[in-house]
MITIDREN-105300 format. One record per residue (C-alpha): residue in three letters; z, x, y. Coordinates in steps of 0.05 Angstrom, whole numbers, m for minus. Layout:
BEGIN
<atom type="Ala" pz="Z" px="X" py="Y"/>
...
***
This chain:
BEGIN
<atom type="Met" pz="215" px="208" py="536"/>
<atom type="Leu" pz="187" px="194" py="467"/>
<atom type="Lys" pz="231" px="221" py="412"/>
<atom type="Ala" pz="206" px="185" py="350"/>
<atom type="Val" pz="141" px="154" py="326"/>
<atom type="Leu" pz="141" px="102" py="271"/>
<atom type="Phe" pz="76" px="91" py="232"/>
<atom type="Asp" pz="60" px="33" py="188"/>
<atom type="Leu" pz="20" px="56" py="127"/>
<atom type="Asp" pz="m28" px="4" py="98"/>
<atom type="Asp" pz="m87" px="m11" py="146"/>
<atom type="Thr" pz="m55" px="36" py="197"/>
<atom type="Leu" pz="m60" px="104" py="164"/>
<atom type="Leu" pz="m93" px="81" py="101"/>
<atom type="Ile" pz="m150" px="33" py="97"/>
<atom type="Asn" pz="m126" px="m15" py="42"/>
<atom type="Asn" pz="m152" px="m86" py="38"/>
<atom type="Met" pz="m95" px="m126" py="10"/>
<atom type="Ala" pz="m141" px="m181" py="m11"/>
<atom type="Ser" pz="m168" px="m131" py="m61"/>
<atom type="Phe" pz="m107" px="m88" py="m73"/>
<atom type="Val" pz="m56" px="m140" py="m90"/>
<atom type="Pro" pz="m96" px="m175" py="m147"/>
<atom type="Ala" pz="m115" px="m107" py="m174"/>
<atom type="Tyr" pz="m43" px="m85" py="m173"/>
<atom type="Phe" pz="m19" px="m146" py="m207"/>
<atom type="Gln" pz="m74" px="m143" py="m261"/>
<atom type="Leu" pz="m51" px="m71" py="m279"/>
<atom type="Leu" pz="22" px="m89" py="m276"/>
<atom type="Ser" pz="15" px="m152" py="m318"/>
<atom type="Ala" pz="m22" px="m110" py="m371"/>
<atom type="Ala" pz="34" px="m60" py="m372"/>
<atom type="Phe" pz="85" px="m116" py="m384"/>
<atom type="Ala" pz="41" px="m156" py="m432"/>
<atom type="Asp" pz="87" px="m142" py="m493"/>
<atom type="Ser" pz="148" px="m166" py="m454"/>
<atom type="Val" pz="132" px="m218" py="m402"/>
<atom type="Pro" pz="75" px="m268" py="m394"/>
<atom type="Ala" pz="33" px="m256" py="m332"/>
<atom type="Glu" pz="50" px="m322" py="m299"/>
<atom type="Arg" pz="125" px="m312" py="m309"/>
<atom type="Leu" pz="121" px="m241" py="m284"/>
<atom type="Phe" pz="84" px="m262" py="m221"/>
<atom type="Leu" pz="137" px="m317" py="m207"/>
<atom type="Glu" pz="196" px="m272" py="m217"/>
<atom type="Leu" pz="165" px="m215" py="m176"/>
<atom type="Thr" pz="155" px="m266" py="m119"/>
<atom type="Arg" pz="227" px="m288" py="m122"/>
<atom type="Gly" pz="250" px="m215" py="m124"/>
<atom type="Ile" pz="209" px="m202" py="m61"/>
<atom type="Glu" pz="240" px="m263" py="m28"/>
<atom type="Ala" pz="309" px="m235" py="m45"/>
<atom type="Met" pz="290" px="m170" py="m12"/>
<atom type="Asp" pz="265" px="m207" py="50"/>
<atom type="Ala" pz="331" px="m241" py="56"/>
<atom type="Asn" pz="368" px="m175" py="61"/>
<atom type="Asp" pz="398" px="m164" py="132"/>
<atom type="Gly" pz="411" px="m90" py="128"/>
<atom type="Ser" pz="485" px="m96" py="115"/>
<atom type="Gly" pz="490" px="m102" py="41"/>
<atom type="Ser" pz="453" px="m79" py="m21"/>
<atom type="Ser" pz="391" px="m38" py="m22"/>
<atom type="Asn" pz="326" px="m74" py="m30"/>
<atom type="Glu" pz="321" px="m46" py="m99"/>
<atom type="Asp" pz="388" px="m75" py="m119"/>
<atom type="Ala" pz="371" px="m142" py="m88"/>
<atom type="Phe" pz="307" px="m145" py="m127"/>
<atom type="Lys" pz="338" px="m125" py="m194"/>
<atom type="Ala" pz="395" px="m178" py="m184"/>
<atom type="Val" pz="344" px="m232" py="m185"/>
<atom type="Phe" pz="287" px="m204" py="m227"/>
<atom type="Tyr" pz="321" px="m180" py="m292"/>
<atom type="Pro" pz="369" px="m239" py="m303"/>
<atom type="Ala" pz="313" px="m289" py="m291"/>
<atom type="Leu" pz="273" px="m257" py="m348"/>
<atom type="Gly" pz="333" px="m254" py="m394"/>
<atom type="Leu" pz="320" px="m182" py="m404"/>
<atom type="Cys" pz="362" px="m122" py="m386"/>
<atom type="Arg" pz="343" px="m67" py="m337"/>
<atom type="Glu" pz="346" px="m15" py="m393"/>
<atom type="Glu" pz="290" px="m52" py="m429"/>
<atom type="Leu" pz="242" px="m59" py="m371"/>
<atom type="Gln" pz="258" px="m1" py="m324"/>
<atom type="Pro" pz="219" px="49" py="m368"/>
<atom type="Val" pz="157" px="3" py="m365"/>
<atom type="Phe" pz="159" px="4" py="m289"/>
<atom type="Glu" pz="169" px="80" py="m286"/>
<atom type="Arg" pz="110" px="91" py="m335"/>
<atom type="Phe" pz="69" px="42" py="m296"/>
<atom type="Tyr" pz="75" px="79" py="m230"/>
<atom type="Ile" pz="59" px="146" py="m263"/>
<atom type="Glu" pz="2" px="125" py="m308"/>
<atom type="Glu" pz="m30" px="61" py="m279"/>
<atom type="Phe" pz="m15" px="57" py="m205"/>
<atom type="Pro" pz="m58" px="118" py="m186"/>
<atom type="Lys" pz="m120" px="78" py="m212"/>
<atom type="Leu" pz="m113" px="36" py="m149"/>
<atom type="Arg" pz="m133" px="95" py="m104"/>
<atom type="Ser" pz="m207" px="76" py="m109"/>
<atom type="Ile" pz="m193" px="11" py="m72"/>
<atom type="Thr" pz="m167" px="53" py="m12"/>
<atom type="Arg" pz="m192" px="106" py="35"/>
<atom type="Pro" pz="m162" px="148" py="92"/>
<atom type="Met" pz="m163" px="117" py="159"/>
<atom type="Pro" pz="m205" px="156" py="209"/>
<atom type="Gly" pz="m159" px="197" py="254"/>
<atom type="Ala" pz="m97" px="189" py="213"/>
<atom type="Arg" pz="m82" px="261" py="199"/>
<atom type="Gly" pz="m95" px="281" py="270"/>
<atom type="Val" pz="m50" px="228" py="301"/>
<atom type="Val" pz="7" px="246" py="253"/>
<atom type="Glu" pz="1" px="318" py="270"/>
<atom type="Gln" pz="3" px="303" py="344"/>
<atom type="Ala" pz="64" px="257" py="333"/>
<atom type="Phe" pz="102" px="317" py="304"/>
<atom type="Ser" pz="92" px="358" py="367"/>
<atom type="Gly" pz="148" px="363" py="417"/>
<atom type="Asp" pz="200" px="360" py="363"/>
<atom type="Arg" pz="191" px="285" py="354"/>
<atom type="Gln" pz="217" px="252" py="291"/>
<atom type="Val" pz="162" px="218" py="251"/>
<atom type="Val" pz="174" px="158" py="205"/>
<atom type="Ile" pz="129" px="125" py="154"/>
<atom type="Ala" pz="152" px="53" py="168"/>
<atom type="Thr" pz="119" px="17" py="110"/>
<atom type="Asn" pz="147" px="m50" py="85"/>
<atom type="Pro" pz="199" px="m23" py="35"/>
<atom type="Val" pz="183" px="m65" py="m26"/>
<atom type="Phe" pz="152" px="m9" py="m67"/>
<atom type="Pro" pz="188" px="49" py="m101"/>
<atom type="Arg" pz="184" px="118" py="m68"/>
<atom type="Val" pz="135" px="143" py="m121"/>
<atom type="Ala" pz="85" px="90" py="m100"/>
<atom type="Val" pz="95" px="102" py="m27"/>
<atom type="Glu" pz="84" px="174" py="m35"/>
<atom type="Gln" pz="22" px="165" py="m74"/>
<atom type="Arg" pz="m8" px="121" py="m21"/>
<atom type="Leu" pz="10" px="174" py="32"/>
<atom type="Asp" pz="m29" px="225" py="m13"/>
<atom type="Trp" pz="m88" px="177" py="m13"/>
<atom type="Ala" pz="m85" px="174" py="63"/>
<atom type="Gly" pz="m88" px="252" py="66"/>
<atom type="Leu" pz="m15" px="255" py="88"/>
<atom type="Ser" pz="23" px="283" py="28"/>
<atom type="Val" pz="98" px="293" py="36"/>
<atom type="Leu" pz="83" px="364" py="14"/>
<atom type="Asp" pz="44" px="375" py="77"/>
<atom type="Phe" pz="87" px="334" py="126"/>
<atom type="Ala" pz="163" px="336" py="133"/>
<atom type="Phe" pz="172" px="262" py="150"/>
<atom type="Asp" pz="241" px="248" py="178"/>
<atom type="Leu" pz="242" px="182" py="139"/>
<atom type="Val" pz="195" px="147" py="93"/>
<atom type="Thr" pz="221" px="77" py="77"/>
<atom type="His" pz="218" px="51" py="7"/>
<atom type="Ile" pz="253" px="2" py="m38"/>
<atom type="Glu" pz="307" px="50" py="m58"/>
<atom type="Asn" pz="331" px="74" py="11"/>
<atom type="Met" pz="326" px="11" py="53"/>
<atom type="His" pz="369" px="m50" py="58"/>
<atom type="Ala" pz="319" px="m97" py="96"/>
<atom type="Thr" pz="245" px="m109" py="98"/>
<atom type="Lys" pz="196" px="m122" py="154"/>
<atom type="Ala" pz="210" px="m196" py="148"/>
<atom type="Gly" pz="260" px="m186" py="204"/>
<atom type="Ser" pz="283" px="m139" py="258"/>
<atom type="Ala" pz="342" px="m113" py="215"/>
<atom type="Tyr" pz="292" px="m66" py="184"/>
<atom type="Tyr" pz="278" px="m32" py="250"/>
<atom type="Arg" pz="354" px="m32" py="268"/>
<atom type="Glu" pz="366" px="7" py="204"/>
<atom type="Ile" pz="312" px="58" py="221"/>
<atom type="Leu" pz="343" px="67" py="289"/>
<atom type="Ser" pz="410" px="78" py="257"/>
<atom type="Val" pz="383" px="129" py="207"/>
<atom type="Leu" pz="346" px="168" py="264"/>
<atom type="Gly" pz="403" px="162" py="313"/>
<atom type="Arg" pz="356" px="138" py="365"/>
<atom type="Glu" pz="356" px="85" py="421"/>
<atom type="Pro" pz="298" px="34" py="418"/>
<atom type="Gln" pz="266" px="60" py="482"/>
<atom type="Glu" pz="260" px="129" py="452"/>
<atom type="Cys" pz="213" px="105" py="396"/>
<atom type="Leu" pz="143" px="79" py="387"/>
<atom type="Met" pz="121" px="33" py="330"/>
<atom type="Val" pz="48" px="39" py="311"/>
<atom type="Gly" pz="20" px="m12" py="264"/>
<atom type="Asp" pz="m33" px="m66" py="249"/>
<atom type="Asp" pz="7" px="m126" py="228"/>
<atom type="Trp" pz="28" px="m166" py="289"/>
<atom type="Gln" pz="82" px="m206" py="253"/>
<atom type="Arg" pz="115" px="m150" py="214"/>
<atom type="Asp" pz="101" px="m90" py="257"/>
<atom type="Met" pz="97" px="m113" py="329"/>
<atom type="Val" pz="144" px="m173" py="335"/>
<atom type="Pro" pz="205" px="m150" py="297"/>
<atom type="Ala" pz="202" px="m79" py="327"/>
<atom type="Ala" pz="196" px="m107" py="397"/>
<atom type="Gln" pz="255" px="m154" py="384"/>
<atom type="Met" pz="295" px="m91" py="375"/>
<atom type="Gly" pz="270" px="m66" py="441"/>
<atom type="Ile" pz="222" px="m14" py="411"/>
<atom type="Pro" pz="155" px="m3" py="448"/>
<atom type="Val" pz="95" px="m18" py="404"/>
<atom type="Phe" pz="21" px="m2" py="396"/>
<atom type="Trp" pz="m23" px="m51" py="359"/>
<atom type="Val" pz="m75" px="m17" py="315"/>
<atom type="Thr" pz="m136" px="m62" py="313"/>
<atom type="Gly" pz="m183" px="m17" py="273"/>
<atom type="Pro" pz="m222" px="48" py="282"/>
<atom type="Glu" pz="m275" px="10" py="324"/>
<atom type="Gly" pz="m225" px="m35" py="358"/>
<atom type="Val" pz="m241" px="m91" py="308"/>
<atom type="Ala" pz="m184" px="m143" py="307"/>
<atom type="Ser" pz="m134" px="m135" py="252"/>
<atom type="Pro" pz="m140" px="m185" py="193"/>
<atom type="Trp" pz="m68" px="m199" py="202"/>
<atom type="Ala" pz="m41" px="m253" py="248"/>
<atom type="Gly" pz="m47" px="m240" py="322"/>
<atom type="Pro" pz="2" px="m259" py="379"/>
<atom type="Gly" pz="m3" px="m335" py="372"/>
<atom type="Asp" pz="65" px="m364" py="383"/>
<atom type="Asp" pz="100" px="m297" py="376"/>
<atom type="Pro" pz="85" px="m255" py="437"/>
<atom type="Val" pz="112" px="m186" py="451"/>
<atom type="Pro" pz="139" px="m174" py="522"/>
<atom type="Glu" pz="84" px="m141" py="564"/>
<atom type="Glu" pz="128" px="m81" py="581"/>
<atom type="Leu" pz="136" px="m63" py="506"/>
<atom type="Leu" pz="64" px="m72" py="486"/>
<atom type="Thr" pz="38" px="m3" py="504"/>
<atom type="Gly" pz="m33" px="m17" py="482"/>
<atom type="Arg" pz="m81" px="m37" py="425"/>
<atom type="Gly" pz="m139" px="m2" py="395"/>
<atom type="Ser" pz="m153" px="53" py="346"/>
<atom type="Leu" pz="m114" px="113" py="321"/>
<atom type="Glu" pz="m156" px="155" py="369"/>
<atom type="Asp" pz="m126" px="114" py="427"/>
<atom type="Val" pz="m57" px="131" py="400"/>
<atom type="Leu" pz="m76" px="203" py="396"/>
<atom type="Ser" pz="m98" px="204" py="467"/>
<atom type="Met" pz="m35" px="168" py="491"/>
<atom type="Leu" pz="18" px="210" py="455"/>
<atom type="Pro" pz="16" px="273" py="498"/>
<atom type="Ser" pz="33" px="233" py="561"/>
<atom type="Ile" pz="93" px="195" py="535"/>
***
């Protein structure tokens, strides 16, 4: 019996074109850091910080600590100097990115259905953003944490691995106290949602868009998911129809 549902966020519950979002995000962030760090250097060290988080295997430091251990020393600046800039950015500037996004059709209904039957519900978004940014994006999706008591929302502060590998899903299983077969991972990104979750033995559903349009992210290619673990593909409406029967 299904005991827990894991939902990816961007392009699963929230329409968020990363080809538009990421450049806009960096433009705002580089403006916020303009007095401290040149834009090119900021981008380089952010990239290295993300690579450090992707190297996490779930057994050591948090993603936040892995990022900071690389990011701040590389810039020759201390955390105390730059942390307030980050904090102010996420309060004052990050909300401006809302206009790039819009709620995914059916998102609220499928999350409400997932909570039925005493299931645990997880927002399994790649944990490279701070909690404040993830919660804002949930609000943009019409899924505020004030309305939904999610059992876990993954973010940079509370996770010790990213979606770069299956350790991320192993950590979620540990936090929930669940076996893989008791869970379902719902997401649009084949390489980060489907493959590593299935490697842990978690059944998966591939979201390919509200009209069944193929995801812009990589499809199966050379990384197939075992047939018995791929429960289906389609829209959130398809997930909604499936949930009561599993």
